[in-house]
A tleap script that builds the chain and sets N, CA, C and O, in Angstrom:
source leaprc.protein.ff14SB
mol = sequence {
  NMET TYR GLU HIE TYR ARG TRP TRP LYS ASP
  LYS ASN ARG LYS PRO VAL ILE VAL ASN LYS
  SER ARG MET ALA GLU LEU LEU GLY VAL SER
  LEU LYS THR ILE ASP ASP LEU VAL ARG ARG
  GLY ALA PRO VAL LEU VAL HIE GLY THR ASN
  GLY VAL SER TYR ASP ILE ASP ALA THR ALA
  PHE ILE GLU PHE VAL ARG ALA ARG ARG ALA
  GLU ILE SER ILE ALA GLU LEU ARG ARG GLN
  ASP GLU GLN GLU GLY ARG GLU LEU PHE ASP
  ARG PHE CGLY
}
set mol.1.N position { -13.686 -26.560 -3.907 }
set mol.1.CA position { -13.459 -27.038 -5.263 }
set mol.1.C position { -14.725 -27.720 -5.777 }
set mol.1.O position { -15.441 -28.379 -5.022 }
set mol.2.N position { -14.983 -27.554 -7.041 }
set mol.2.CA position { -16.169 -28.121 -7.676 }
set mol.2.C position { -15.995 -29.626 -7.863 }
set mol.2.O position { -15.032 -30.077 -8.484 }
set mol.3.N position { -16.926 -30.386 -7.326 }
set mol.3.CA position { -16.954 -31.844 -7.514 }
set mol.3.C position { -18.268 -32.190 -8.194 }
set mol.3.O position { -19.332 -32.093 -7.583 }
set mol.4.N position { -18.198 -32.586 -9.436 }
set mol.4.CA position { -19.402 -32.902 -10.198 }
set mol.4.C position { -19.823 -34.347 -9.938 }
set mol.4.O position { -19.003 -35.264 -9.994 }
set mol.5.N position { -21.105 -34.534 -9.657 }
set mol.5.CA position { -21.640 -35.872 -9.464 }
set mol.5.C position { -21.860 -36.516 -10.824 }
set mol.5.O position { -22.603 -35.994 -11.655 }
set mol.6.N position { -21.221 -37.633 -11.040 }
set mol.6.CA position { -21.366 -38.372 -12.295 }
set mol.6.C position { -22.191 -39.629 -12.023 }
set mol.6.O position { -21.658 -40.672 -11.645 }
set mol.7.N position { -23.489 -39.505 -12.224 }
set mol.7.CA position { -24.388 -40.605 -11.876 }
set mol.7.C position { -24.022 -41.886 -12.606 }
set mol.7.O position { -24.193 -42.977 -12.062 }
set mol.8.N position { -23.529 -41.770 -13.810 }
set mol.8.CA position { -23.228 -42.957 -14.623 }
set mol.8.C position { -22.005 -43.712 -14.110 }
set mol.8.O position { -21.770 -44.845 -14.532 }
set mol.9.N position { -21.222 -43.117 -13.213 }
set mol.9.CA position { -20.059 -43.791 -12.647 }
set mol.9.C position { -20.280 -44.240 -11.207 }
set mol.9.O position { -19.408 -44.886 -10.624 }
set mol.10.N position { -21.406 -43.917 -10.637 }
set mol.10.CA position { -21.696 -44.230 -9.236 }
set mol.10.C position { -22.165 -45.682 -9.107 }
set mol.10.O position { -23.290 -46.019 -9.475 }
set mol.11.N position { -21.291 -46.522 -8.586 }
set mol.11.CA position { -21.630 -47.951 -8.440 }
set mol.11.C position { -22.730 -48.184 -7.412 }
set mol.11.O position { -23.387 -49.225 -7.442 }
set mol.12.N position { -22.942 -47.233 -6.500 }
set mol.12.CA position { -23.962 -47.371 -5.462 }
set mol.12.C position { -25.293 -46.739 -5.851 }
set mol.12.O position { -26.260 -46.797 -5.092 }
set mol.13.N position { -25.338 -46.143 -7.022 }
set mol.13.CA position { -26.564 -45.486 -7.480 }
set mol.13.C position { -27.668 -46.505 -7.698 }
set mol.13.O position { -27.459 -47.568 -8.283 }
set mol.14.N position { -28.842 -46.151 -7.214 }
set mol.14.CA position { -30.013 -46.989 -7.450 }
set mol.14.C position { -30.847 -46.298 -8.523 }
set mol.14.O position { -31.315 -45.177 -8.322 }
set mol.15.N position { -31.033 -46.961 -9.657 }
set mol.15.CA position { -31.790 -46.319 -10.734 }
set mol.15.C position { -33.247 -46.088 -10.341 }
set mol.15.O position { -33.823 -46.833 -9.548 }
set mol.16.N position { -33.814 -45.056 -10.905 }
set mol.16.CA position { -35.240 -44.776 -10.740 }
set mol.16.C position { -35.935 -45.534 -11.866 }
set mol.16.O position { -35.901 -45.122 -13.025 }
set mol.17.N position { -36.565 -46.648 -11.504 }
set mol.17.CA position { -37.179 -47.536 -12.499 }
set mol.17.C position { -38.638 -47.139 -12.711 }
set mol.17.O position { -39.416 -47.031 -11.763 }
set mol.18.N position { -38.985 -46.927 -13.969 }
set mol.18.CA position { -40.363 -46.605 -14.334 }
set mol.18.C position { -40.775 -47.468 -15.521 }
set mol.18.O position { -39.935 -48.059 -16.199 }
set mol.19.N position { -42.082 -47.529 -15.760 }
set mol.19.CA position { -42.567 -48.228 -16.949 }
set mol.19.C position { -42.765 -47.220 -18.083 }
set mol.19.O position { -42.537 -46.024 -17.901 }
set mol.20.N position { -43.181 -47.694 -19.228 }
set mol.20.CA position { -43.326 -46.808 -20.388 }
set mol.20.C position { -44.360 -45.711 -20.143 }
set mol.20.O position { -44.153 -44.566 -20.546 }
set mol.21.N position { -45.457 -46.045 -19.496 }
set mol.21.CA position { -46.503 -45.049 -19.245 }
set mol.21.C position { -45.987 -43.915 -18.365 }
set mol.21.O position { -46.223 -42.738 -18.641 }
set mol.22.N position { -45.285 -44.287 -17.311 }
set mol.22.CA position { -44.741 -43.263 -16.406 }
set mol.22.C position { -43.675 -42.425 -17.115 }
set mol.22.O position { -43.602 -41.214 -16.903 }
set mol.23.N position { -42.851 -43.053 -17.951 }
set mol.23.CA position { -41.829 -42.315 -18.687 }
set mol.23.C position { -42.490 -41.314 -19.619 }
set mol.23.O position { -42.027 -40.179 -19.743 }
set mol.24.N position { -43.569 -41.725 -20.275 }
set mol.24.CA position { -44.311 -40.818 -21.154 }
set mol.24.C position { -44.854 -39.632 -20.357 }
set mol.24.O position { -44.800 -38.494 -20.822 }
set mol.25.N position { -45.371 -39.895 -19.169 }
set mol.25.CA position { -45.870 -38.814 -18.309 }
set mol.25.C position { -44.742 -37.855 -17.930 }
set mol.25.O position { -44.907 -36.638 -18.005 }
set mol.26.N position { -43.611 -38.398 -17.530 }
set mol.26.CA position { -42.480 -37.563 -17.111 }
set mol.26.C position { -41.998 -36.650 -18.230 }
set mol.26.O position { -41.629 -35.501 -17.988 }
set mol.27.N position { -42.003 -37.167 -19.456 }
set mol.27.CA position { -41.528 -36.383 -20.595 }
set mol.27.C position { -42.627 -35.576 -21.272 }
set mol.27.O position { -42.349 -34.723 -22.115 }
set mol.28.N position { -43.865 -35.846 -20.906 }
set mol.28.CA position { -44.981 -35.145 -21.535 }
set mol.28.C position { -45.173 -35.534 -22.984 }
set mol.28.O position { -45.487 -34.695 -23.828 }
set mol.29.N position { -44.979 -36.833 -23.271 }
set mol.29.CA position { -45.108 -37.337 -24.637 }
set mol.29.C position { -46.043 -38.548 -24.639 }
set mol.29.O position { -46.487 -39.009 -23.587 }
set mol.30.N position { -46.329 -39.046 -25.825 }
set mol.30.CA position { -47.206 -40.210 -25.958 }
set mol.30.C position { -46.426 -41.518 -25.805 }
set mol.30.O position { -45.197 -41.537 -25.868 }
set mol.31.N position { -47.164 -42.598 -25.604 }
set mol.31.CA position { -46.536 -43.925 -25.568 }
set mol.31.C position { -45.885 -44.246 -26.906 }
set mol.31.O position { -44.846 -44.905 -26.951 }
set mol.32.N position { -46.489 -43.784 -27.992 }
set mol.32.CA position { -45.889 -44.006 -29.312 }
set mol.32.C position { -44.514 -43.347 -29.395 }
set mol.32.O position { -43.585 -43.917 -29.968 }
set mol.33.N position { -44.384 -42.167 -28.832 }
set mol.33.CA position { -43.087 -41.484 -28.831 }
set mol.33.C position { -42.069 -42.283 -28.029 }
set mol.33.O position { -40.914 -42.399 -28.437 }
set mol.34.N position { -42.482 -42.832 -26.898 }
set mol.34.CA position { -41.578 -43.668 -26.094 }
set mol.34.C position { -41.150 -44.878 -26.916 }
set mol.34.O position { -39.970 -45.225 -26.945 }
set mol.35.N position { -42.106 -45.520 -27.586 }
set mol.35.CA position { -41.777 -46.672 -28.440 }
set mol.35.C position { -40.787 -46.274 -29.540 }
set mol.35.O position { -39.845 -47.011 -29.830 }
set mol.36.N position { -41.006 -45.114 -30.144 }
set mol.36.CA position { -40.095 -44.634 -31.192 }
set mol.36.C position { -38.695 -44.403 -30.631 }
set mol.36.O position { -37.704 -44.761 -31.267 }
set mol.37.N position { -38.610 -43.810 -29.451 }
set mol.37.CA position { -37.307 -43.567 -28.824 }
set mol.37.C position { -36.595 -44.881 -28.503 }
set mol.37.O position { -35.383 -44.996 -28.688 }
set mol.38.N position { -37.339 -45.854 -28.030 }
set mol.38.CA position { -36.752 -47.168 -27.730 }
set mol.38.C position { -36.204 -47.782 -29.018 }
set mol.38.O position { -35.103 -48.332 -29.025 }
set mol.39.N position { -36.961 -47.692 -30.094 }
set mol.39.CA position { -36.492 -48.220 -31.386 }
set mol.39.C position { -35.232 -47.495 -31.868 }
set mol.39.O position { -34.411 -48.068 -32.585 }
set mol.40.N position { -35.093 -46.241 -31.471 }
set mol.40.CA position { -33.917 -45.457 -31.881 }
set mol.40.C position { -32.734 -45.626 -30.924 }
set mol.40.O position { -31.695 -44.986 -31.087 }
set mol.41.N position { -32.904 -46.490 -29.933 }
set mol.41.CA position { -31.767 -46.810 -29.074 }
set mol.41.C position { -31.813 -46.289 -27.659 }
set mol.41.O position { -30.828 -46.409 -26.930 }
set mol.42.N position { -32.927 -45.712 -27.245 }
set mol.42.CA position { -33.026 -45.244 -25.861 }
set mol.42.C position { -32.804 -46.428 -24.911 }
set mol.42.O position { -33.258 -47.539 -25.184 }
set mol.43.N position { -32.112 -46.187 -23.807 }
set mol.43.CA position { -31.779 -47.293 -22.907 }
set mol.43.C position { -32.994 -47.839 -22.159 }
set mol.43.O position { -33.800 -47.087 -21.611 }
set mol.44.N position { -33.101 -49.155 -22.151 }
set mol.44.CA position { -34.179 -49.867 -21.455 }
set mol.44.C position { -33.532 -51.007 -20.692 }
set mol.44.O position { -32.698 -51.727 -21.240 }
set mol.45.N position { -33.907 -51.179 -19.431 }
set mol.45.CA position { -33.352 -52.261 -18.625 }
set mol.45.C position { -34.002 -53.602 -18.957 }
set mol.45.O position { -33.317 -54.615 -19.102 }
set mol.46.N position { -35.324 -53.597 -19.074 }
set mol.46.CA position { -36.066 -54.817 -19.411 }
set mol.46.C position { -37.075 -54.468 -20.497 }
set mol.46.O position { -37.928 -53.601 -20.305 }
set mol.47.N position { -36.975 -55.145 -21.638 }
set mol.47.CA position { -37.943 -54.954 -22.713 }
set mol.47.C position { -39.174 -55.783 -22.388 }
set mol.47.O position { -39.100 -57.004 -22.254 }
set mol.48.N position { -40.287 -55.114 -22.263 }
set mol.48.CA position { -41.519 -55.805 -21.926 }
set mol.48.C position { -42.054 -56.649 -23.067 }
set mol.48.O position { -41.705 -56.460 -24.232 }
set mol.49.N position { -42.897 -57.568 -22.701 }
set mol.49.CA position { -43.617 -58.400 -23.655 }
set mol.49.C position { -45.044 -58.499 -23.157 }
set mol.49.O position { -45.418 -57.796 -22.218 }
set mol.50.N position { -45.833 -59.339 -23.752 }
set mol.50.CA position { -47.214 -59.502 -23.295 }
set mol.50.C position { -47.238 -59.840 -21.808 }
set mol.50.O position { -46.710 -60.869 -21.386 }
set mol.51.N position { -47.851 -58.971 -21.027 }
set mol.51.CA position { -47.989 -59.213 -19.602 }
set mol.51.C position { -46.784 -58.804 -18.765 }
set mol.51.O position { -46.845 -58.867 -17.537 }
set mol.52.N position { -45.700 -58.388 -19.393 }
set mol.52.CA position { -44.497 -57.953 -18.672 }
set mol.52.C position { -44.215 -56.506 -19.073 }
set mol.52.O position { -44.057 -56.197 -20.254 }
set mol.53.N position { -44.154 -55.620 -18.066 }
set mol.53.CA position { -43.931 -54.217 -18.399 }
set mol.53.C position { -42.451 -53.942 -18.646 }
set mol.53.O position { -41.577 -54.702 -18.229 }
set mol.54.N position { -42.203 -52.851 -19.327 }
set mol.54.CA position { -40.839 -52.377 -19.538 }
set mol.54.C position { -40.304 -51.837 -18.221 }
set mol.54.O position { -41.059 -51.276 -17.427 }
set mol.55.N position { -39.015 -51.999 -17.984 }
set mol.55.CA position { -38.322 -51.331 -16.882 }
set mol.55.C position { -37.340 -50.356 -17.510 }
set mol.55.O position { -36.447 -50.744 -18.262 }
set mol.56.N position { -37.523 -49.089 -17.189 }
set mol.56.CA position { -36.704 -48.028 -17.771 }
set mol.56.C position { -36.044 -47.246 -16.648 }
set mol.56.O position { -36.711 -46.852 -15.691 }
set mol.57.N position { -34.742 -47.017 -16.757 }
set mol.57.CA position { -34.036 -46.142 -15.832 }
set mol.57.C position { -34.330 -44.719 -16.306 }
set mol.57.O position { -33.816 -44.284 -17.337 }
set mol.58.N position { -35.152 -44.002 -15.553 }
set mol.58.CA position { -35.614 -42.679 -15.979 }
set mol.58.C position { -34.456 -41.715 -16.227 }
set mol.58.O position { -34.499 -40.943 -17.185 }
set mol.59.N position { -33.439 -41.743 -15.397 }
set mol.59.CA position { -32.311 -40.823 -15.548 }
set mol.59.C position { -31.591 -41.048 -16.871 }
set mol.59.O position { -31.327 -40.096 -17.606 }
set mol.60.N position { -31.275 -42.288 -17.175 }
set mol.60.CA position { -30.572 -42.605 -18.412 }
set mol.60.C position { -31.441 -42.298 -19.633 }
set mol.60.O position { -30.942 -41.807 -20.646 }
set mol.61.N position { -32.716 -42.583 -19.534 }
set mol.61.CA position { -33.631 -42.343 -20.656 }
set mol.61.C position { -33.734 -40.849 -20.939 }
set mol.61.O position { -33.671 -40.426 -22.093 }
set mol.62.N position { -33.893 -40.049 -19.883 }
set mol.62.CA position { -33.990 -38.597 -20.050 }
set mol.62.C position { -32.697 -38.040 -20.634 }
set mol.62.O position { -32.731 -37.148 -21.481 }
set mol.63.N position { -31.567 -38.558 -20.188 }
set mol.63.CA position { -30.289 -38.119 -20.745 }
set mol.63.C position { -30.238 -38.410 -22.251 }
set mol.63.O position { -29.797 -37.566 -23.031 }
set mol.64.N position { -30.683 -39.587 -22.651 }
set mol.64.CA position { -30.730 -39.950 -24.069 }
set mol.64.C position { -31.591 -38.953 -24.851 }
set mol.64.O position { -31.205 -38.494 -25.926 }
set mol.65.N position { -32.754 -38.630 -24.299 }
set mol.65.CA position { -33.675 -37.710 -24.967 }
set mol.65.C position { -33.057 -36.316 -25.067 }
set mol.65.O position { -33.146 -35.677 -26.116 }
set mol.66.N position { -32.438 -35.841 -24.001 }
set mol.66.CA position { -31.794 -34.515 -24.022 }
set mol.66.C position { -30.707 -34.454 -25.099 }
set mol.66.O position { -30.622 -33.479 -25.846 }
set mol.67.N position { -29.888 -35.487 -25.173 }
set mol.67.CA position { -28.813 -35.510 -26.180 }
set mol.67.C position { -29.407 -35.551 -27.581 }
set mol.67.O position { -28.933 -34.859 -28.483 }
set mol.68.N position { -30.423 -36.345 -27.756 }
set mol.68.CA position { -31.060 -36.462 -29.080 }
set mol.68.C position { -31.657 -35.129 -29.512 }
set mol.68.O position { -31.507 -34.710 -30.660 }
set mol.69.N position { -32.343 -34.463 -28.568 }
set mol.69.CA position { -32.950 -33.163 -28.898 }
set mol.69.C position { -31.893 -32.121 -29.235 }
set mol.69.O position { -32.111 -31.265 -30.092 }
set mol.70.N position { -30.753 -32.194 -28.565 }
set mol.70.CA position { -29.663 -31.245 -28.819 }
set mol.70.C position { -28.821 -31.661 -30.031 }
set mol.70.O position { -27.944 -30.920 -30.475 }
set mol.71.N position { -29.103 -32.851 -30.553 }
set mol.71.CA position { -28.374 -33.411 -31.695 }
set mol.71.C position { -26.878 -33.534 -31.412 }
set mol.71.O position { -26.033 -33.203 -32.242 }
set mol.72.N position { -26.585 -34.028 -30.199 }
set mol.72.CA position { -25.204 -34.275 -29.790 }
set mol.72.C position { -25.126 -35.653 -29.149 }
set mol.72.O position { -26.147 -36.263 -28.835 }
set mol.73.N position { -23.917 -36.128 -28.961 }
set mol.73.CA position { -23.737 -37.428 -28.305 }
set mol.73.C position { -23.963 -37.284 -26.798 }
set mol.73.O position { -23.921 -36.183 -26.249 }
set mol.74.N position { -24.201 -38.405 -26.158 }
set mol.74.CA position { -24.348 -38.401 -24.701 }
set mol.74.C position { -23.051 -37.925 -24.050 }
set mol.74.O position { -23.087 -37.196 -23.059 }
set mol.75.N position { -21.909 -38.331 -24.600 }
set mol.75.CA position { -20.622 -37.880 -24.054 }
set mol.75.C position { -20.509 -36.361 -24.122 }
set mol.75.O position { -20.043 -35.732 -23.172 }
set mol.76.N position { -20.929 -35.770 -25.229 }
set mol.76.CA position { -20.886 -34.310 -25.363 }
set mol.76.C position { -21.864 -33.652 -24.402 }
set mol.76.O position { -21.543 -32.623 -23.806 }
set mol.77.N position { -23.047 -34.223 -24.242 }
set mol.77.CA position { -24.025 -33.691 -23.292 }
set mol.77.C position { -23.446 -33.686 -21.885 }
set mol.77.O position { -23.571 -32.699 -21.159 }
set mol.78.N position { -22.815 -34.786 -21.503 }
set mol.78.CA position { -22.202 -34.867 -20.167 }
set mol.78.C position { -21.095 -33.835 -20.016 }
set mol.78.O position { -20.968 -33.211 -18.962 }
set mol.79.N position { -20.294 -33.650 -21.059 }
set mol.79.CA position { -19.221 -32.660 -21.006 }
set mol.79.C position { -19.816 -31.257 -20.835 }
set mol.79.O position { -19.316 -30.466 -20.034 }
set mol.80.N position { -20.870 -30.950 -21.578 }
set mol.80.CA position { -21.518 -29.645 -21.463 }
set mol.80.C position { -22.123 -29.437 -20.078 }
set mol.80.O position { -21.993 -28.362 -19.493 }
set mol.81.N position { -22.787 -30.472 -19.557 }
set mol.81.CA position { -23.375 -30.380 -18.216 }
set mol.81.C position { -22.297 -30.102 -17.170 }
set mol.81.O position { -22.481 -29.276 -16.275 }
set mol.82.N position { -21.182 -30.796 -17.296 }
set mol.82.CA position { -20.098 -30.597 -16.344 }
set mol.82.C position { -19.528 -29.180 -16.460 }
set mol.82.O position { -19.243 -28.541 -15.447 }
set mol.83.N position { -19.363 -28.695 -17.675 }
set mol.83.CA position { -18.860 -27.337 -17.884 }
set mol.83.C position { -19.807 -26.313 -17.287 }
set mol.83.O position { -19.368 -25.376 -16.620 }
set mol.84.N position { -21.106 -26.480 -17.519 }
set mol.84.CA position { -22.097 -25.565 -16.951 }
set mol.84.C position { -22.058 -25.601 -15.426 }
set mol.84.O position { -22.192 -24.567 -14.771 }
set mol.85.N position { -21.876 -26.796 -14.863 }
set mol.85.CA position { -21.771 -26.920 -13.412 }
set mol.85.C position { -20.571 -26.164 -12.867 }
set mol.85.O position { -20.669 -25.474 -11.852 }
set mol.86.N position { -19.442 -26.297 -13.542 }
set mol.86.CA position { -18.229 -25.569 -13.127 }
set mol.86.C position { -18.447 -24.056 -13.194 }
set mol.86.O position { -18.067 -23.316 -12.286 }
set mol.87.N position { -19.061 -23.622 -14.282 }
set mol.87.CA position { -19.313 -22.182 -14.440 }
set mol.87.C position { -20.243 -21.650 -13.355 }
set mol.87.O position { -20.016 -20.563 -12.825 }
set mol.88.N position { -21.270 -22.395 -13.024 }
set mol.88.CA position { -22.169 -21.986 -11.944 }
set mol.88.C position { -21.439 -21.959 -10.604 }
set mol.88.O position { -21.638 -21.049 -9.798 }
set mol.89.N position { -20.595 -22.961 -10.373 }
set mol.89.CA position { -19.838 -23.000 -9.129 }
set mol.89.C position { -18.890 -21.805 -9.054 }
set mol.89.O position { -18.779 -21.159 -8.012 }
set mol.90.N position { -18.216 -21.519 -10.149 }
set mol.90.CA position { -17.297 -20.370 -10.168 }
set mol.90.C position { -18.040 -19.062 -9.926 }
set mol.90.O position { -17.524 -18.153 -9.277 }
set mol.91.N position { -19.236 -18.981 -10.447 }
set mol.91.CA position { -20.007 -17.743 -10.305 }
set mol.91.C position { -20.629 -17.599 -8.924 }
set mol.91.O position { -20.584 -16.526 -8.323 }
set mol.92.N position { -21.212 -18.690 -8.425 }
set mol.92.CA position { -21.974 -18.605 -7.187 }
set mol.92.C position { -21.362 -19.364 -6.014 }
set mol.92.O position { -21.793 -19.222 -4.869 }
set mol.93.N position { -20.334 -20.185 -6.326 }
set mol.93.CA position { -19.602 -21.058 -5.451 }
set mol.93.C position { -19.850 -21.045 -4.036 }
set mol.93.O position { -19.220 -21.796 -3.292 }
savepdb mol mol.pdb
quit
């Protein structure tokens, strides 16, 4: 039976923490784009200030970006991901 891993519900999950520069590298975008995404509501664990870097959960941030690019909610993105996972399992199981 297909069991989908739901990272957002895993209490034992350890987030992959990165700073803004690393997040920009992972997404292949500029720091300005990261700043724009943060202003638009992208999840950040710690907002940096002078001398303090941002702490960003890369998984949650990427999920936000994927949903934004698809112009759907995060809940809809998760539903679609789960459906695709089920379909792949049914096909290749």
